[in-house]
C-alpha positions as CSV (number, residue, x, y, z in Angstrom):
1,M,25.0,-0.5,19.8
2,A,27.6,-1.9,17.3
3,I,26.7,0.6,14.6
4,H,27.3,3.5,17.1
5,E,30.3,2.1,18.9
6,I,32.1,0.4,16.0
7,L,30.9,1.6,12.7
8,G,30.4,5.1,13.9
9,H,33.9,5.4,15.0
10,M,35.6,3.3,12.4
11,G,33.7,4.1,9.4
12,I,34.8,2.3,6.1
13,D,38.0,1.1,8.2
14,V,36.0,-1.6,9.6
15,C,36.7,-3.3,6.3
16,G,40.2,-4.1,7.7
17,T,38.8,-5.9,10.7
18,E,36.5,-8.8,11.5
19,W,33.7,-6.2,11.5
20,G,33.6,-5.5,7.8
21,K,34.2,-6.7,4.1
22,Q,34.3,-4.9,0.9
23,L,31.8,-6.1,-1.5
24,G,32.9,-4.0,-4.4
25,R,31.3,-1.1,-6.4
26,G,31.1,1.2,-3.4
27,L,29.4,-1.3,-1.1
28,F,30.6,-2.8,2.1
29,E,29.2,-5.2,4.7
30,F,29.2,-4.5,8.4
31,R,29.3,-7.7,10.2
32,L,27.7,-8.2,13.6
33,R,28.3,-11.2,15.8
34,H,28.0,-9.7,19.2
35,D,25.1,-8.6,21.4
36,A,25.3,-5.0,23.0
37,D,27.0,-6.2,26.1
38,E,29.8,-7.9,24.3
39,V,30.2,-4.9,21.9
40,L,30.5,-2.5,24.9
41,S,33.0,-4.9,26.5
42,I,35.1,-5.1,23.3
43,V,35.3,-1.2,23.1
44,G,36.2,-1.1,26.9
45,R,32.8,0.0,28.2
46,S,30.3,-1.5,30.6
47,S,26.5,-1.5,30.0
48,G,26.0,-1.3,33.6
49,R,23.8,-4.4,33.7
50,N,24.6,-7.7,35.3
51,A,25.7,-10.4,33.1
52,T,23.0,-13.0,32.2
53,T,23.5,-16.4,32.4
54,G,22.7,-19.2,30.0
55,A,22.9,-19.4,26.3
56,S,22.6,-16.3,24.3
57,E,20.9,-16.0,21.0
58,R,23.0,-16.5,18.0
59,I,23.6,-13.2,16.3
60,V,24.8,-13.2,12.7
61,L,23.7,-9.8,11.0
62,R,25.0,-8.1,8.0
63,V,24.3,-4.4,7.2
64,Y,25.1,-3.1,3.6
65,C,26.7,0.3,3.7
66,H,28.3,2.9,1.5
67,A,30.8,5.6,2.7
68,Y,29.6,8.8,1.2
69,G,32.2,11.3,1.7
70,K,34.4,11.3,4.8
71,K,31.7,11.5,7.4
72,V,28.6,9.9,6.1
73,I,27.9,6.2,6.0
74,L,24.7,5.2,4.3
75,L,22.9,2.1,5.6
76,L,21.2,0.5,2.5
77,G,20.0,-2.8,3.8
78,G,20.4,-5.7,6.1
79,H,20.2,-9.4,6.5
80,D,19.9,-11.7,9.4
81,K,21.9,-14.8,8.5
82,A,20.8,-16.6,11.8
83,V,17.4,-16.6,10.4
84,R,17.5,-16.4,6.7
85,S,20.9,-18.4,5.9
86,K,20.5,-19.3,2.1
87,E,23.1,-17.6,0.1
88,S,20.4,-16.6,-2.5
89,E,18.5,-14.6,0.3
90,Q,21.7,-12.9,1.1
91,D,22.4,-12.2,-2.6
92,A,18.8,-10.7,-3.0
93,E,19.7,-8.4,-0.2
94,I,22.9,-7.3,-1.6
95,A,21.3,-6.8,-5.0
96,L,18.6,-4.5,-3.3
97,A,21.3,-2.5,-1.3
98,R,23.1,-1.9,-4.7
99,K,19.9,-0.7,-6.2
100,R,19.3,1.6,-3.4
101,L,22.7,2.9,-3.7
102,R,22.4,3.6,-7.6
103,D,19.1,5.1,-6.9
104,F,20.5,7.5,-4.2
105,L,23.6,8.3,-6.4
106,G,21.4,9.0,-9.4
107,R,19.3,11.4,-7.3
108,K,22.4,13.3,-6.3
109,K,23.6,13.7,-9.7
110,E,20.3,15.0,-11.0
111,K,20.5,17.8,-8.2
112,R,23.8,19.1,-9.7
């Protein structure tokens, strides 16, 4: 829901908000801390479901992205910090996203 409602509308401009962070060398991080109902509420929409009671699951997701042109956002990897919170695990996921980006851009150059 957040990818569609937030990232899909804002693109790389999420980096100027709580939703994103530039990581450098063409990579940025999309930060998810809200469940689908919360995202819909933030953007002024309703899910049409009744609100649940009780504690909700902690959401701390990161999606590693690259803005390819003006209309395409490549989703290159992700990390669930609520499950795997070690910095080394996140660093490994970022490194993998960077490799995927290099591979993608390398294939694009070869086609020219």
